[in-house]
TORVEX-613839 format. One record per residue (C-alpha): residue number from 1; residue in one letter; x, y, z negated. Coordinates in nm, 2 decimals. Example, Ala and Ser with C-alpha at 12.3 -4.5 7.8 and 13.67 -1.06 7.14 Angstrom:
2
+-----+------+--------+--------+--------+
| pos | code |      u |      v |      w |
+-----+------+--------+--------+--------+
|   1 |    A |   1.23 |  -0.45 |  -0.78 |
|   2 |    S |   1.37 |  -0.11 |  -0.71 |
+-----+------+--------+--------+--------+
***
This chain:
345
+-----+------+--------+--------+--------+
| pos | code |      u |      v |      w |
+-----+------+--------+--------+--------+
|   1 |    M |   3.09 |  19.73 |   4.69 |
|   2 |    K |   3.21 |  19.82 |   5.07 |
|   3 |    M |   3.54 |  19.93 |   5.11 |
|   4 |    K |   3.41 |  20.36 |   5.13 |
|   5 |    K |   3.57 |  20.48 |   4.80 |
|   6 |    T |   3.72 |  20.75 |   4.97 |
|   7 |    F |   3.79 |  20.85 |   5.31 |
|   8 |    A |   4.18 |  20.85 |   5.27 |
|   9 |    A |   4.08 |  20.49 |   5.18 |
|  10 |    M |   3.92 |  20.41 |   5.51 |
|  11 |    L |   4.24 |  20.52 |   5.67 |
|  12 |    A |   4.47 |  20.28 |   5.48 |
|  13 |    G |   4.25 |  20.03 |   5.62 |
|  14 |    V |   4.27 |  20.17 |   6.00 |
|  15 |    M |   4.63 |  20.14 |   5.93 |
|  16 |    C |   4.60 |  19.83 |   5.82 |
|  17 |    V |   4.42 |  19.68 |   6.10 |
|  18 |    G |   4.61 |  19.84 |   6.34 |
|  19 |    M |   4.94 |  19.66 |   6.23 |
|  20 |    M |   4.83 |  19.31 |   6.15 |
|  21 |    A |   4.59 |  19.16 |   6.34 |
|  22 |    G |   4.46 |  18.96 |   6.07 |
|  23 |    C |   4.36 |  19.23 |   5.89 |
|  24 |    G |   3.99 |  19.28 |   5.97 |
|  25 |    S |   3.71 |  19.08 |   6.20 |
|  26 |    Q |   3.68 |  19.10 |   6.51 |
|  27 |    N |   3.34 |  18.94 |   6.53 |
|  28 |    G |   3.18 |  19.14 |   6.22 |
|  29 |    T |   2.78 |  19.24 |   6.24 |
|  30 |    E |   2.67 |  19.61 |   6.35 |
|  31 |    G |   2.65 |  19.72 |   6.00 |
|  32 |    S |   2.95 |  19.69 |   5.86 |
|  33 |    A |   3.14 |  20.02 |   5.87 |
|  34 |    T |   3.48 |  19.82 |   5.83 |
|  35 |    T |   3.66 |  19.89 |   6.18 |
|  36 |    G |   3.84 |  19.54 |   6.29 |
|  37 |    I |   4.08 |  19.68 |   6.50 |
|  38 |    A |   4.36 |  19.49 |   6.58 |
|  39 |    E |   4.75 |  19.58 |   6.75 |
|  40 |    S |   4.74 |  19.69 |   7.12 |
|  41 |    E |   4.82 |  19.40 |   7.36 |
|  42 |    G |   5.08 |  19.56 |   7.59 |
|  43 |    Y |   4.99 |  19.91 |   7.59 |
|  44 |    E |   5.23 |  20.20 |   7.64 |
|  45 |    G |   5.20 |  20.59 |   7.71 |
|  46 |    T |   5.06 |  20.85 |   7.53 |
|  47 |    M |   4.67 |  20.95 |   7.46 |
|  48 |    T |   4.53 |  21.31 |   7.44 |
|  49 |    F |   4.24 |  21.39 |   7.19 |
|  50 |    V |   4.03 |  21.64 |   7.28 |
|  51 |    I |   3.80 |  21.76 |   6.99 |
|  52 |    S |   3.53 |  22.05 |   7.01 |
|  53 |    H |   3.68 |  22.20 |   6.69 |
|  54 |    K |   3.74 |  22.09 |   6.33 |
|  55 |    D |   3.46 |  22.13 |   6.03 |
|  56 |    E |   3.47 |  21.93 |   5.72 |
|  57 |    Y |   3.32 |  21.63 |   5.93 |
|  58 |    L |   3.50 |  21.65 |   6.28 |
|  59 |    G |   3.83 |  21.70 |   6.07 |
|  60 |    A |   3.80 |  21.38 |   5.93 |
|  61 |    L |   3.75 |  21.22 |   6.25 |
|  62 |    D |   4.03 |  21.39 |   6.37 |
|  63 |    Q |   4.25 |  21.29 |   6.09 |
|  64 |    G |   4.09 |  20.95 |   6.16 |
|  65 |    V |   4.19 |  20.96 |   6.54 |
|  66 |    K |   4.50 |  21.04 |   6.43 |
|  67 |    S |   4.63 |  20.77 |   6.18 |
|  68 |    A |   4.44 |  20.51 |   6.39 |
|  69 |    A |   4.67 |  20.60 |   6.69 |
|  70 |    N |   4.97 |  20.57 |   6.46 |
|  71 |    A |   4.88 |  20.26 |   6.35 |
|  72 |    Q |   4.89 |  20.13 |   6.73 |
|  73 |    G |   5.22 |  20.31 |   6.79 |
|  74 |    I |   5.03 |  20.54 |   7.06 |
|  75 |    E |   5.21 |  20.87 |   7.10 |
|  76 |    L |   4.90 |  21.11 |   7.02 |
|  77 |    K |   4.82 |  21.48 |   7.12 |
|  78 |    S |   4.54 |  21.61 |   6.94 |
|  79 |    V |   4.38 |  21.96 |   7.06 |
|  80 |    D |   4.14 |  22.18 |   6.96 |
|  81 |    C |   3.93 |  22.38 |   7.17 |
|  82 |    A |   3.76 |  22.62 |   6.97 |
|  83 |    D |   3.37 |  22.53 |   7.07 |
|  84 |    D |   3.51 |  22.67 |   7.41 |
|  85 |    M |   3.43 |  22.44 |   7.68 |
|  86 |    D |   3.60 |  22.59 |   7.93 |
|  87 |    K |   3.90 |  22.57 |   7.77 |
|  88 |    Q |   3.81 |  22.17 |   7.70 |
|  89 |    I |   3.85 |  22.11 |   8.05 |
|  90 |    E |   4.14 |  22.24 |   8.12 |
|  91 |    Y |   4.28 |  22.06 |   7.80 |
|  92 |    V |   4.15 |  21.71 |   7.99 |
|  93 |    R |   4.30 |  21.86 |   8.31 |
|  94 |    A |   4.66 |  21.93 |   8.19 |
|  95 |    A |   4.65 |  21.57 |   8.02 |
|  96 |    E |   4.57 |  21.42 |   8.39 |
|  97 |    A |   4.87 |  21.63 |   8.53 |
|  98 |    D |   5.07 |  21.47 |   8.26 |
|  99 |    G |   4.98 |  21.11 |   8.40 |
| 100 |    E |   4.81 |  21.01 |   8.08 |
| 101 |    N |   4.59 |  20.73 |   8.22 |
| 102 |    V |   4.34 |  20.76 |   7.92 |
| 103 |    V |   4.15 |  21.11 |   7.72 |
| 104 |    M |   3.91 |  21.08 |   7.41 |
| 105 |    V |   3.69 |  21.37 |   7.42 |
| 106 |    V |   3.43 |  21.54 |   7.14 |
| 107 |    L |   3.25 |  21.75 |   7.38 |
| 108 |    A |   3.21 |  22.12 |   7.32 |
| 109 |    D |   2.89 |  22.09 |   7.52 |
| 110 |    D |   2.71 |  21.79 |   7.56 |
| 111 |    T |   2.54 |  21.93 |   7.90 |
| 112 |    R |   2.88 |  21.98 |   8.11 |
| 113 |    A |   3.02 |  21.61 |   8.06 |
| 114 |    D |   3.03 |  21.55 |   8.40 |
| 115 |    E |   3.29 |  21.83 |   8.46 |
| 116 |    I |   3.52 |  21.66 |   8.19 |
| 117 |    I |   3.50 |  21.33 |   8.46 |
| 118 |    E |   3.55 |  21.55 |   8.73 |
| 119 |    A |   3.88 |  21.70 |   8.54 |
| 120 |    A |   3.95 |  21.37 |   8.45 |
| 121 |    G |   4.03 |  21.24 |   8.77 |
| 122 |    D |   4.15 |  20.88 |   8.76 |
| 123 |    M |   4.18 |  20.89 |   8.40 |
| 124 |    K |   3.96 |  20.70 |   8.19 |
| 125 |    V |   3.72 |  20.90 |   7.92 |
| 126 |    V |   3.60 |  20.79 |   7.59 |
| 127 |    F |   3.33 |  21.06 |   7.46 |
| 128 |    V |   3.33 |  21.02 |   7.07 |
| 129 |    N |   3.10 |  21.13 |   6.82 |
| 130 |    R |   2.90 |  21.38 |   7.11 |
| 131 |    I |   2.69 |  21.15 |   7.36 |
| 132 |    P |   2.64 |  21.32 |   7.71 |
| 133 |    Q |   2.28 |  21.43 |   7.74 |
| 134 |    D |   2.31 |  21.27 |   8.06 |
| 135 |    T |   2.39 |  20.92 |   7.99 |
| 136 |    S |   2.38 |  20.80 |   8.33 |
| 137 |    L |   2.77 |  20.94 |   8.36 |
| 138 |    L |   2.90 |  20.65 |   8.17 |
| 139 |    D |   3.06 |  20.40 |   8.32 |
| 140 |    A |   3.29 |  20.12 |   8.32 |
| 141 |    D |   3.54 |  20.45 |   8.30 |
| 142 |    H |   3.37 |  20.68 |   8.11 |
| 143 |    V |   3.19 |  20.51 |   7.77 |
| 144 |    Y |   3.08 |  20.68 |   7.45 |
| 145 |    V |   3.17 |  20.57 |   7.10 |
| 146 |    G |   2.96 |  20.73 |   6.81 |
| 147 |    S |   2.60 |  20.70 |   6.62 |
| 148 |    N |   2.33 |  20.67 |   6.72 |
| 149 |    E |   2.15 |  20.98 |   6.69 |
| 150 |    D |   1.78 |  20.84 |   6.73 |
| 151 |    T |   1.81 |  20.70 |   6.41 |
| 152 |    S |   1.99 |  21.01 |   6.21 |
| 153 |    G |   1.71 |  21.23 |   6.10 |
| 154 |    N |   1.43 |  20.92 |   6.11 |
| 155 |    M |   1.67 |  20.75 |   5.83 |
| 156 |    Q |   1.67 |  21.10 |   5.65 |
| 157 |    G |   1.34 |  21.15 |   5.67 |
| 158 |    E |   1.22 |  20.78 |   5.53 |
| 159 |    M |   1.49 |  20.86 |   5.24 |
| 160 |    L |   1.33 |  21.19 |   5.15 |
| 161 |    A |   0.93 |  21.05 |   5.22 |
| 162 |    E |   1.04 |  20.80 |   4.90 |
| 163 |    A |   1.20 |  21.03 |   4.70 |
| 164 |    L |   0.90 |  21.26 |   4.80 |
| 165 |    K |   0.64 |  20.98 |   4.66 |
| 166 |    A |   0.81 |  20.89 |   4.37 |
| 167 |    E |   0.76 |  21.28 |   4.25 |
| 168 |    G |   0.36 |  21.21 |   4.34 |
| 169 |    K |   0.40 |  21.47 |   4.64 |
| 170 |    S |   0.22 |  21.42 |   4.97 |
| 171 |    E |   0.27 |  21.77 |   5.09 |
| 172 |    I |   0.59 |  22.03 |   5.11 |
| 173 |    N |   0.68 |  22.33 |   5.19 |
| 174 |    Y |   1.02 |  22.30 |   5.39 |
| 175 |    I |   1.30 |  22.48 |   5.50 |
| 176 |    L |   1.44 |  22.36 |   5.82 |
| 177 |    I |   1.83 |  22.48 |   5.87 |
| 178 |    K |   1.98 |  22.32 |   6.19 |
| 179 |    G |   2.30 |  22.26 |   6.39 |
| 180 |    T |   2.41 |  22.44 |   6.67 |
| 181 |    E |   2.08 |  22.53 |   6.94 |
| 182 |    G |   2.06 |  22.30 |   7.27 |
| 183 |    L |   2.29 |  22.03 |   7.15 |
| 184 |    I |   2.11 |  21.66 |   7.14 |
| 185 |    H |   2.19 |  21.57 |   6.82 |
| 186 |    T |   2.02 |  21.87 |   6.69 |
| 187 |    Q |   1.72 |  21.81 |   6.85 |
| 188 |    K |   1.70 |  21.42 |   6.78 |
| 189 |    R |   1.79 |  21.51 |   6.42 |
| 190 |    S |   1.53 |  21.76 |   6.34 |
| 191 |    E |   1.30 |  21.57 |   6.54 |
| 192 |    G |   1.35 |  21.28 |   6.42 |
| 193 |    V |   1.34 |  21.38 |   6.02 |
| 194 |    L |   0.97 |  21.54 |   6.03 |
| 195 |    T |   0.84 |  21.26 |   6.27 |
| 196 |    A |   0.97 |  21.02 |   6.01 |
| 197 |    L |   0.82 |  21.21 |   5.71 |
| 198 |    K |   0.50 |  21.23 |   5.94 |
| 199 |    N |   0.49 |  20.84 |   5.97 |
| 200 |    A |   0.53 |  20.78 |   5.60 |
| 201 |    G |   0.20 |  21.01 |   5.55 |
| 202 |    I |   0.38 |  21.33 |   5.42 |
| 203 |    T |   0.20 |  21.67 |   5.54 |
| 204 |    T |   0.48 |  21.91 |   5.62 |
| 205 |    N |   0.44 |  22.30 |   5.60 |
| 206 |    A |   0.75 |  22.53 |   5.75 |
| 207 |    V |   0.80 |  22.78 |   5.52 |
| 208 |    T |   0.99 |  23.01 |   5.82 |
| 209 |    D |   1.11 |  22.92 |   6.17 |
| 210 |    P |   1.35 |  22.65 |   6.21 |
| 211 |    V |   1.76 |  22.87 |   6.16 |
| 212 |    D |   2.02 |  22.77 |   6.36 |
| 213 |    C |   2.39 |  22.77 |   6.13 |
| 214 |    G |   2.60 |  22.60 |   6.40 |
| 215 |    Y |   2.66 |  22.32 |   6.18 |
| 216 |    D |   2.84 |  22.54 |   5.96 |
| 217 |    R |   2.81 |  22.60 |   5.57 |
| 218 |    S |   2.94 |  22.95 |   5.58 |
| 219 |    K |   2.67 |  23.07 |   5.79 |
| 220 |    A |   2.40 |  22.82 |   5.57 |
| 221 |    M |   2.46 |  23.01 |   5.32 |
| 222 |    E |   2.45 |  23.35 |   5.50 |
| 223 |    Q |   2.11 |  23.25 |   5.62 |
| 224 |    V |   1.93 |  23.18 |   5.28 |
| 225 |    S |   2.04 |  23.45 |   5.10 |
| 226 |    V |   1.92 |  23.66 |   5.39 |
| 227 |    M |   1.55 |  23.45 |   5.33 |
| 228 |    I |   1.61 |  23.55 |   4.98 |
| 229 |    A |   1.68 |  23.91 |   5.05 |
| 230 |    D |   1.38 |  23.92 |   5.26 |
| 231 |    G |   1.10 |  23.81 |   5.00 |
| 232 |    I |   1.08 |  23.44 |   5.07 |
| 233 |    D |   1.00 |  23.31 |   4.71 |
| 234 |    M |   1.18 |  22.98 |   4.66 |
| 235 |    A |   0.96 |  22.86 |   4.41 |
| 236 |    N |   0.74 |  22.77 |   4.68 |
| 237 |    V |   1.03 |  22.58 |   4.86 |
| 238 |    D |   0.98 |  22.20 |   4.83 |
| 239 |    V |   1.28 |  22.05 |   5.01 |
| 240 |    I |   1.56 |  22.19 |   5.23 |
| 241 |    L |   1.64 |  21.96 |   5.54 |
| 242 |    A |   1.99 |  22.03 |   5.66 |
| 243 |    N |   2.12 |  21.86 |   6.01 |
| 244 |    N |   2.43 |  21.84 |   5.78 |
| 245 |    D |   2.59 |  21.79 |   5.47 |
| 246 |    A |   2.81 |  22.15 |   5.53 |
| 247 |    M |   2.46 |  22.35 |   5.58 |
| 248 |    A |   2.31 |  22.18 |   5.30 |
| 249 |    L |   2.53 |  22.23 |   5.04 |
| 250 |    G |   2.58 |  22.62 |   5.20 |
| 251 |    A |   2.18 |  22.66 |   5.13 |
| 252 |    L |   2.19 |  22.54 |   4.79 |
| 253 |    E |   2.51 |  22.77 |   4.72 |
| 254 |    A |   2.34 |  23.04 |   4.81 |
| 255 |    L |   2.04 |  22.92 |   4.61 |
| 256 |    K |   2.26 |  22.92 |   4.29 |
| 257 |    Q |   2.44 |  23.25 |   4.37 |
| 258 |    N |   2.06 |  23.40 |   4.38 |
| 259 |    N |   1.94 |  23.22 |   4.10 |
| 260 |    V |   1.72 |  23.01 |   4.22 |
| 261 |    D |   1.62 |  22.70 |   4.02 |
| 262 |    T |   1.73 |  22.43 |   4.26 |
| 263 |    S |   1.56 |  22.14 |   4.03 |
| 264 |    S |   1.24 |  22.09 |   4.21 |
| 265 |    I |   1.39 |  22.16 |   4.57 |
| 266 |    D |   1.50 |  21.83 |   4.74 |
| 267 |    I |   1.81 |  21.89 |   4.98 |
| 268 |    V |   1.90 |  21.66 |   5.24 |
| 269 |    G |   2.18 |  21.63 |   5.46 |
| 270 |    I |   2.34 |  21.40 |   5.72 |
| 271 |    D |   2.74 |  21.26 |   5.74 |
| 272 |    G |   2.79 |  21.17 |   5.41 |
| 273 |    T |   3.11 |  21.38 |   5.38 |
| 274 |    N |   3.29 |  21.39 |   5.03 |
| 275 |    A |   3.13 |  21.70 |   4.94 |
| 276 |    G |   2.80 |  21.58 |   5.02 |
| 277 |    L |   2.86 |  21.22 |   4.84 |
| 278 |    K |   2.97 |  21.46 |   4.49 |
| 279 |    A |   2.66 |  21.63 |   4.55 |
| 280 |    I |   2.43 |  21.34 |   4.54 |
| 281 |    V |   2.63 |  21.20 |   4.21 |
| 282 |    D |   2.57 |  21.56 |   4.06 |
| 283 |    G |   2.24 |  21.57 |   4.13 |
| 284 |    D |   2.19 |  21.83 |   4.36 |
| 285 |    M |   2.11 |  21.66 |   4.66 |
| 286 |    V |   1.83 |  21.38 |   4.70 |
| 287 |    A |   2.01 |  21.15 |   5.03 |
| 288 |    T |   2.27 |  21.20 |   5.31 |
| 289 |    V |   2.30 |  20.99 |   5.62 |
| 290 |    Y |   2.63 |  20.82 |   5.66 |
| 291 |    Q |   2.83 |  20.90 |   5.96 |
| 292 |    N |   3.12 |  20.68 |   5.97 |
| 293 |    A |   3.44 |  20.87 |   6.06 |
| 294 |    A |   3.68 |  20.62 |   6.02 |
| 295 |    G |   3.45 |  20.36 |   6.21 |
| 296 |    Q |   3.42 |  20.63 |   6.47 |
| 297 |    A |   3.77 |  20.73 |   6.52 |
| 298 |    S |   3.95 |  20.35 |   6.49 |
| 299 |    A |   3.67 |  20.23 |   6.76 |
| 300 |    G |   3.72 |  20.53 |   6.98 |
| 301 |    V |   4.13 |  20.44 |   7.00 |
| 302 |    Q |   4.05 |  20.08 |   7.04 |
| 303 |    A |   3.82 |  20.13 |   7.33 |
| 304 |    A |   4.08 |  20.39 |   7.52 |
| 305 |    I |   4.32 |  20.15 |   7.49 |
| 306 |    N |   4.09 |  19.86 |   7.60 |
| 307 |    L |   4.00 |  20.09 |   7.91 |
| 308 |    A |   4.38 |  20.16 |   8.02 |
| 309 |    T |   4.49 |  19.77 |   7.98 |
| 310 |    G |   4.20 |  19.67 |   8.17 |
| 311 |    A |   4.06 |  19.44 |   7.85 |
| 312 |    E |   3.68 |  19.42 |   7.76 |
| 313 |    L |   3.51 |  19.75 |   7.59 |
| 314 |    T |   3.52 |  19.60 |   7.26 |
| 315 |    N |   3.78 |  19.40 |   7.24 |
| 316 |    N |   3.99 |  19.38 |   6.94 |
| 317 |    M |   3.67 |  19.59 |   6.81 |
| 318 |    K |   3.39 |  19.46 |   6.58 |
| 319 |    Y |   3.07 |  19.69 |   6.66 |
| 320 |    K |   2.87 |  19.65 |   6.94 |
| 321 |    Q |   2.76 |  19.76 |   7.31 |
| 322 |    A |   2.44 |  19.90 |   7.35 |
| 323 |    Q |   2.20 |  19.66 |   7.42 |
| 324 |    D |   2.04 |  19.91 |   7.74 |
| 325 |    N |   2.38 |  20.02 |   7.85 |
| 326 |    D |   2.72 |  19.83 |   7.79 |
| 327 |    S |   2.93 |  20.15 |   7.87 |
| 328 |    I |   2.80 |  20.27 |   7.47 |
| 329 |    V |   2.92 |  20.11 |   7.14 |
| 330 |    W |   2.73 |  20.20 |   6.86 |
| 331 |    V |   2.86 |  20.28 |   6.49 |
| 332 |    P |   2.55 |  20.27 |   6.27 |
| 333 |    F |   2.45 |  20.53 |   6.05 |
| 334 |    E |   2.38 |  20.43 |   5.72 |
| 335 |    E |   2.14 |  20.55 |   5.42 |
| 336 |    I |   2.30 |  20.71 |   5.08 |
| 337 |    T |   2.08 |  20.81 |   4.75 |
| 338 |    A |   2.18 |  20.77 |   4.43 |
| 339 |    D |   2.08 |  20.47 |   4.39 |
| 340 |    N |   2.43 |  20.33 |   4.62 |
| 341 |    V |   2.67 |  20.67 |   4.62 |
| 342 |    G |   2.85 |  20.46 |   4.46 |
| 343 |    D |   2.95 |  20.24 |   4.73 |
| 344 |    Y |   3.07 |  20.51 |   4.89 |
| 345 |    Y |   3.18 |  20.77 |   4.68 |
+-----+------+--------+--------+--------+
***
């Protein structure tokens, strides 16, 4: 069984490998979610992590970065810009003014990564979790560590298609609950799931236009409640496609509060949060796509150390660089259904 029973257990693994180089392999395969970092080699100094905001997933990522930095003996300052890109840029400028060598960033706006690089000046930059839309900005001093969003929606659609075929369904009516419009991972998750369903021979009919809920659980709950109040008959809805677990669960809560029978509605999410995993265990969700917060956190911290010390990007890291861009390190997504949720929850 994989060592993913709880996020706390994963953070313990981060600390283990950070304090004892022999605790994790440095040359594992890409498919493993273990962290595989070792004690920093001659790194001294502070580091700033500028996060876009803290929802359930990004809050877990933030805790993972703090734990990984602590395990490496690094003094880390974590700041939340509350999705204000201008504020995020100012935080990066402040880190540069303080003489830091490297900064870690979860982009509030993935179209403005060039402004982060400009604000960083001579600092190295590790973009974590949200990749710049313009990947030509990535180079030896400005790198990305995260999961490949070209695969997340596709995985979601493939798992759902398998479940639908088991139910004898080849045509569905669906509602798509999207994350923040304009972010590249919102686009790729939304397009990927529908493409995968089409490729699997599932005909899809949208019940309503996609609704932007900003990756927020309460907004999804509100919007689904509005749909019901506006007269959408949820008895005719076969599937709810959500760009993350939080919105999937917000939709589920709205359905239950409005006394909708959810037993015939297949709900899928992305992230593999603890709440999402519990929903699969309880039979409320069909599937989710695991996005390894502990893996992204530890690999991001290790990448920052490697940039600051002049080491190879993936030194003391088990994740691999992208085949077409050696400034990208992929932490793979993983499929979770009722069949394997016990390995994660």
